[in-house]
C-alpha positions as CSV (number, residue, x, y, z in Angstrom):
1,X,65.1,70.8,135.4
2,X,64.3,71.6,138.8
3,X,63.5,75.2,138.2
4,X,60.5,74.4,136.9
5,X,58.9,73.1,139.8
6,X,57.4,76.3,141.2
7,X,54.9,77.1,143.5
8,X,51.3,77.9,141.7
9,X,52.1,76.3,138.4
10,X,49.7,73.6,137.5
11,X,50.9,69.8,137.3
12,X,49.8,69.8,133.8
13,X,52.1,72.7,132.7
14,X,55.3,71.4,134.9
15,X,54.7,68.3,132.9
16,X,54.6,70.5,129.9
17,X,57.6,72.4,130.5
18,X,59.9,69.3,131.3
19,X,58.7,67.8,128.0
20,X,59.7,70.5,125.9
21,X,63.0,70.7,127.8
22,X,63.5,67.5,126.8
23,X,63.0,68.0,123.4
24,X,65.3,70.8,123.5
25,X,67.6,69.0,124.8
26,X,67.5,66.0,122.4
27,X,67.7,68.9,119.5
28,X,70.7,70.3,120.8
29,X,72.1,66.7,121.1
30,X,71.7,66.2,117.7
31,X,73.1,69.4,116.5
32,X,76.6,68.6,118.5
33,X,76.7,65.3,117.2
34,X,76.0,65.9,113.2
35,X,77.7,69.3,112.8
36,X,74.9,70.8,111.6
37,X,72.8,74.1,113.2
38,X,69.2,72.6,114.6
39,X,67.3,75.4,115.4
40,X,65.8,75.2,119.1
41,X,62.6,77.1,119.9
42,X,63.3,80.0,122.3
43,X,67.0,79.7,121.3
44,X,69.5,81.4,118.7
45,X,72.9,80.0,118.5
46,X,75.7,82.3,117.7
47,X,75.9,80.9,114.2
48,X,72.6,82.0,113.5
49,X,72.5,85.1,115.1
50,X,75.2,86.4,112.3
51,X,72.2,85.6,109.8
52,X,69.6,87.5,112.1
53,X,68.1,90.9,112.2
54,X,66.8,92.4,114.9
55,X,63.9,94.8,114.3
56,X,63.4,97.4,116.7
57,X,59.7,98.6,116.0
58,X,59.1,102.4,116.9
59,X,60.5,102.6,120.4
60,X,60.1,106.2,120.4
61,X,59.1,109.3,122.7
62,X,55.9,109.7,120.8
63,X,54.9,106.0,122.5
64,X,56.5,106.3,125.9
65,X,56.0,109.7,126.9
66,X,54.0,111.4,124.2
67,X,49.7,111.7,123.1
68,X,50.2,108.0,122.1
69,X,51.9,106.4,125.2
70,X,51.7,103.1,125.8
71,X,49.7,102.2,129.3
72,X,52.7,101.2,131.1
73,X,56.8,100.5,130.7
74,X,56.8,96.9,131.7
75,X,55.9,94.2,129.3
76,X,52.2,92.4,129.9
77,X,52.4,89.2,131.6
78,X,53.0,86.7,129.4
79,X,50.2,84.3,131.0
80,X,48.2,86.1,127.7
81,X,50.7,84.2,125.5
82,X,50.0,80.9,127.2
83,X,46.2,81.0,127.0
84,X,46.9,82.2,123.3
85,X,49.1,79.2,122.7
86,X,47.1,75.9,124.4
87,X,44.3,77.6,125.5
88,X,44.9,77.4,129.5
89,X,43.2,79.5,132.1
90,X,44.0,81.1,135.1
91,X,46.3,84.3,136.1
92,X,49.2,82.8,137.0
93,X,52.2,85.5,136.8
94,X,55.2,85.0,135.0
95,X,58.9,86.7,136.3
96,X,59.5,87.7,132.6
97,X,61.9,90.4,132.3
98,X,61.4,93.9,131.8
99,X,61.3,95.3,129.1
100,X,63.8,97.6,129.0
101,X,66.2,94.7,130.9
102,X,65.3,92.7,127.7
103,X,65.6,95.1,125.0
104,X,69.0,95.8,126.5
105,X,70.1,92.4,126.7
106,X,69.2,91.9,123.0
107,X,70.6,95.4,121.6
108,X,73.8,94.0,124.2
109,X,74.3,90.8,122.1
110,X,77.4,90.9,120.4
111,X,77.4,89.7,116.7
112,X,73.8,90.2,114.5
113,X,73.6,90.5,111.3
114,X,71.9,93.6,110.7
115,X,70.0,96.1,112.8
116,X,67.0,97.6,111.8
117,X,65.1,100.3,113.7
118,X,61.6,101.8,112.8
119,X,59.8,104.7,113.4
120,X,56.5,106.4,112.9
121,X,57.4,109.0,110.9
122,X,54.2,111.2,109.8
123,X,53.7,114.7,108.1
124,X,51.5,117.0,109.5
125,X,47.9,116.3,109.1
126,X,48.4,112.5,108.4
127,X,45.5,110.2,107.3
128,X,45.8,108.9,111.2
129,X,45.6,111.7,113.2
130,X,41.9,112.6,114.6
131,X,42.7,116.2,113.9
132,X,43.4,115.4,110.0
133,X,39.4,114.5,110.3
134,X,37.9,116.9,112.7
135,X,36.9,114.0,114.6
136,X,35.7,115.6,118.0
137,X,35.8,113.2,121.3
138,X,38.3,110.9,123.3
139,X,39.7,108.1,121.7
140,X,37.5,105.6,121.3
141,X,34.9,107.4,119.6
142,X,34.2,105.3,116.1
143,X,32.6,107.2,113.2
144,X,31.2,106.4,109.9
145,X,30.1,108.7,106.6
146,X,29.7,111.6,107.3
147,X,31.1,111.1,110.4
148,X,28.1,110.6,112.5
149,X,28.8,109.9,116.0
150,X,27.9,106.4,116.1
151,X,29.4,105.1,120.0
152,X,32.4,105.2,122.2
153,X,33.7,101.8,122.9
154,X,36.9,102.2,125.8
155,X,40.2,101.2,124.4
156,X,39.2,101.3,121.1
157,X,40.5,103.6,118.3
158,X,38.5,105.8,115.5
159,X,37.8,104.0,112.4
160,X,36.9,106.2,109.3
161,X,36.2,104.4,105.7
162,X,37.7,106.3,102.5
163,X,39.8,105.4,99.8
164,X,43.0,106.8,98.8
165,X,44.6,108.0,95.9
166,X,41.7,107.1,93.8
167,X,41.8,103.8,94.7
168,X,39.5,101.0,94.3
169,X,39.9,99.6,98.3
170,X,37.7,101.2,101.0
171,X,40.1,101.8,103.6
172,X,38.9,101.3,107.2
173,X,41.3,103.8,108.8
174,X,41.9,104.0,112.0
175,X,42.4,107.4,113.7
176,X,44.1,108.1,116.8
177,X,45.6,111.0,118.7
178,X,48.4,112.9,117.1
179,X,51.6,111.2,117.3
180,X,54.8,110.4,116.0
181,X,55.2,113.9,114.2
182,X,58.5,114.0,112.1
183,X,61.0,116.6,114.0
184,X,57.5,118.3,115.7
185,X,58.4,119.3,119.6
186,X,56.6,118.6,122.4
187,X,54.7,121.8,123.8
188,X,51.0,123.0,124.4
189,X,48.6,122.6,121.6
190,X,48.8,126.4,120.7
191,X,52.7,125.7,120.2
192,X,52.6,122.8,118.5
193,X,49.9,124.1,116.0
194,X,52.5,127.5,115.1
195,X,55.3,125.5,115.2
196,X,57.0,124.8,111.7
197,X,58.2,121.0,111.2
198,X,60.8,120.1,108.8
199,X,59.7,118.2,105.9
200,X,60.2,114.3,106.3
201,X,63.3,114.0,103.9
202,X,65.1,116.5,105.8
203,X,64.5,115.7,109.3
204,X,67.0,114.9,111.7
205,X,66.8,112.3,114.8
206,X,68.6,112.9,117.9
207,X,67.0,115.8,119.8
208,X,66.4,114.1,122.8
209,X,64.1,117.3,124.1
210,X,60.8,116.5,122.3
211,X,59.2,114.1,124.5
212,X,56.1,113.8,122.5
213,X,57.9,113.2,118.7
214,X,58.6,111.1,116.5
215,X,62.5,110.8,117.5
216,X,63.9,107.4,119.0
217,X,63.8,107.3,123.0
218,X,66.9,108.3,125.0
219,X,66.6,105.1,126.6
220,X,66.9,103.2,123.2
221,X,69.1,105.6,121.3
222,X,71.7,105.1,124.6
223,X,71.7,101.8,124.2
224,X,72.0,101.6,120.1
225,X,74.9,104.0,120.5
226,X,76.9,102.0,123.4
227,X,76.7,98.7,121.2
228,X,76.7,100.6,117.3
229,X,79.8,98.4,116.8
230,X,78.3,95.0,117.8
231,X,74.7,95.3,115.5
232,X,76.0,94.5,112.2
233,X,74.5,96.6,108.7
234,X,72.5,99.7,110.4
235,X,68.9,100.3,108.7
236,X,66.4,102.6,109.2
237,X,62.9,102.4,108.2
238,X,60.2,105.8,108.5
239,X,56.7,104.3,108.1
240,X,53.5,106.5,107.4
241,X,55.3,109.4,105.9
242,X,52.7,109.4,102.8
243,X,50.0,112.3,103.8
244,X,47.2,109.7,102.9
245,X,48.8,106.5,103.5
246,X,49.2,104.5,107.0
247,X,51.7,101.7,107.8
248,X,51.9,99.5,110.7
249,X,54.3,97.3,109.2
250,X,57.9,97.7,108.9
251,X,57.8,96.4,105.5
252,X,54.7,98.0,103.8
253,X,51.9,100.4,104.4
254,X,48.2,99.9,103.6
255,X,46.9,98.4,100.4
256,X,44.6,101.3,98.3
257,X,43.8,99.2,95.0
258,X,42.5,95.3,94.6
259,X,45.4,93.4,93.3
260,X,48.4,95.6,94.0
261,X,50.5,95.2,96.9
262,X,50.8,97.6,99.5
263,X,53.6,100.5,99.1
264,X,56.9,99.8,100.9
265,X,58.1,101.6,103.5
266,X,61.0,104.1,103.3
267,X,64.1,102.1,104.1
268,X,67.7,103.4,104.5
269,X,70.7,101.7,104.9
270,X,72.7,104.0,107.5
271,X,76.5,104.1,106.9
272,X,77.6,106.0,109.4
273,X,76.3,105.0,112.8
274,X,73.7,106.1,115.7
275,X,75.5,109.6,116.7
276,X,76.5,110.4,113.1
277,X,73.8,108.7,111.0
278,X,74.5,108.7,106.9
279,X,71.2,107.7,105.4
280,X,71.1,105.8,102.1
281,X,67.5,105.5,100.6
282,X,67.0,102.1,98.8
283,X,64.6,101.5,96.2
284,X,63.5,97.7,97.9
285,X,61.6,96.9,100.6
286,X,62.7,95.7,103.7
287,X,62.7,92.0,102.8
288,X,64.5,92.5,99.8
289,X,67.1,94.0,101.4
290,X,67.4,92.0,104.5
291,X,67.6,88.9,102.1
292,X,70.1,90.6,99.8
293,X,72.4,90.9,103.0
294,X,71.9,87.0,104.0
295,X,69.4,87.3,106.7
296,X,67.4,84.3,107.3
297,X,66.3,85.0,110.6
298,X,64.1,87.8,112.3
299,X,63.8,88.4,115.6
300,X,60.8,91.4,115.8
301,X,60.5,93.1,119.3
302,X,59.0,96.8,120.8
303,X,55.9,98.8,120.6
304,X,53.4,97.8,120.3
305,X,52.9,93.7,120.2
306,X,48.8,93.9,119.5
307,X,49.8,96.2,116.2
308,X,52.7,97.7,114.8
309,X,55.0,94.3,116.3
310,X,52.5,91.9,114.9
311,X,52.0,93.4,111.2
312,X,55.4,93.9,110.8
313,X,56.1,90.1,112.0
314,X,53.0,88.7,109.8
315,X,54.8,90.7,106.5
316,X,58.0,89.1,107.5
317,X,56.8,85.6,107.6
318,X,55.0,86.3,104.6
319,X,57.8,87.1,102.6
320,X,58.8,84.6,100.0
321,X,61.5,83.7,97.7
322,X,60.9,83.2,93.9
323,X,60.6,79.5,94.5
324,X,58.3,80.2,97.1
325,X,59.7,79.4,100.1
326,X,59.8,81.5,102.8
327,X,62.7,83.9,103.3
328,X,63.2,84.4,107.7
329,X,61.9,82.4,110.1
330,X,60.7,85.1,112.7
331,X,60.8,85.3,116.5
332,X,58.9,87.5,118.8
333,X,60.1,87.4,122.2
334,X,57.2,89.0,124.1
335,X,59.3,90.2,127.5
336,X,60.8,92.6,124.9
337,X,57.5,94.3,123.6
338,X,55.0,96.7,124.9
339,X,51.2,96.0,124.3
340,X,48.5,99.1,123.9
341,X,45.0,97.3,124.2
342,X,45.5,95.1,127.3
343,X,45.4,91.3,127.7
344,X,42.8,90.3,125.3
345,X,44.1,92.3,122.2
346,X,47.7,91.0,123.2
347,X,46.6,87.1,123.4
348,X,44.6,87.8,120.1
349,X,47.8,89.4,118.4
350,X,50.0,86.2,119.7
351,X,47.3,83.6,118.5
352,X,47.4,85.1,115.0
353,X,51.3,85.3,114.8
354,X,51.6,81.7,115.9
355,X,48.6,80.6,113.5
356,X,50.9,81.6,110.8
357,X,54.2,80.2,111.6
358,X,55.7,83.1,113.8
359,X,57.9,81.7,116.4
360,X,56.3,83.5,120.0
361,X,58.5,82.9,122.8
362,X,58.9,84.7,126.7
363,X,62.4,85.2,126.4
364,X,65.0,84.4,123.8
365,X,68.3,83.3,124.7
366,X,71.7,83.8,122.7
367,X,73.8,80.1,123.2
368,X,77.2,79.3,122.1
369,X,77.4,77.3,118.9
370,X,78.1,73.4,119.4
371,X,80.1,73.2,115.6
372,X,83.3,72.0,116.3
373,X,83.3,71.3,120.0
């Protein structure tokens, strides 16, 4: 309890933390007395862990060392998180785990019910690429039909309205620097242009020399290989594989027809391991696959909190059983995420997720189950 009295922390915030700790202790006590698993915010018990999927979003070379690398490899301070939660002001920095430390701690935790690796996995000339539209100018250029230059906004991306596949919805497609092309090697612009990537269906994923491509980052790959025996059922999700449709969420892509749910992402069960994957395609969406595997909780981490992590968490919390009850409790530990557009966008994303029922915490703790003690 004394740990909450730290220099620079307002008295009101200290009291809030003490109250929160008392409430958590009461919940834990109730769980111990009744023998029931009562969920405590910011924690998962070992019993809950077996019914939990760890969803690792887009920890890929292209977002760490490539054309669309996030600004920093460290987690954005989560004072943005607290501002979004309670409207507090100030710039107090919190001592939160660095991104890789947080990811490593979660992946190294034995007992997950399932682990899902999602990837942007685009074909050449994908609809999200600036090059596909002939956009001229730095990232941040906003264009409208017929691609007339309107203005440039720092830290924004291009948006181009279009209709996909003859659909009736006008999609405001965000357009980014070319990124995460399936099995496409890094190099000069001419080298990339002249190289021949494999098809989406035949790409392999274990070339760590591709510092600008769609492959899992070497640090992430090593973590997965080292702990693959304790990560439960293994799944891989490939996003944005259709030339004319994008997908930020690991669950569904962009809708393009009114009244029709967006197309699901490509989901594979990995019946091998992370060194020798054996990917078996599923005909079901990720929420159905996880629910059918007995998953009740989803922990979403990775890149980037204000885009793909957010959309994945929102799709997960919105997934419902046929009786209208939600399929999953969804937790986003911000220390195990990275953001793209800075603290304002980060805070807005957190506020949106919290408003939809996602549990957003600084750090997720795994505690020993009390049942049977």
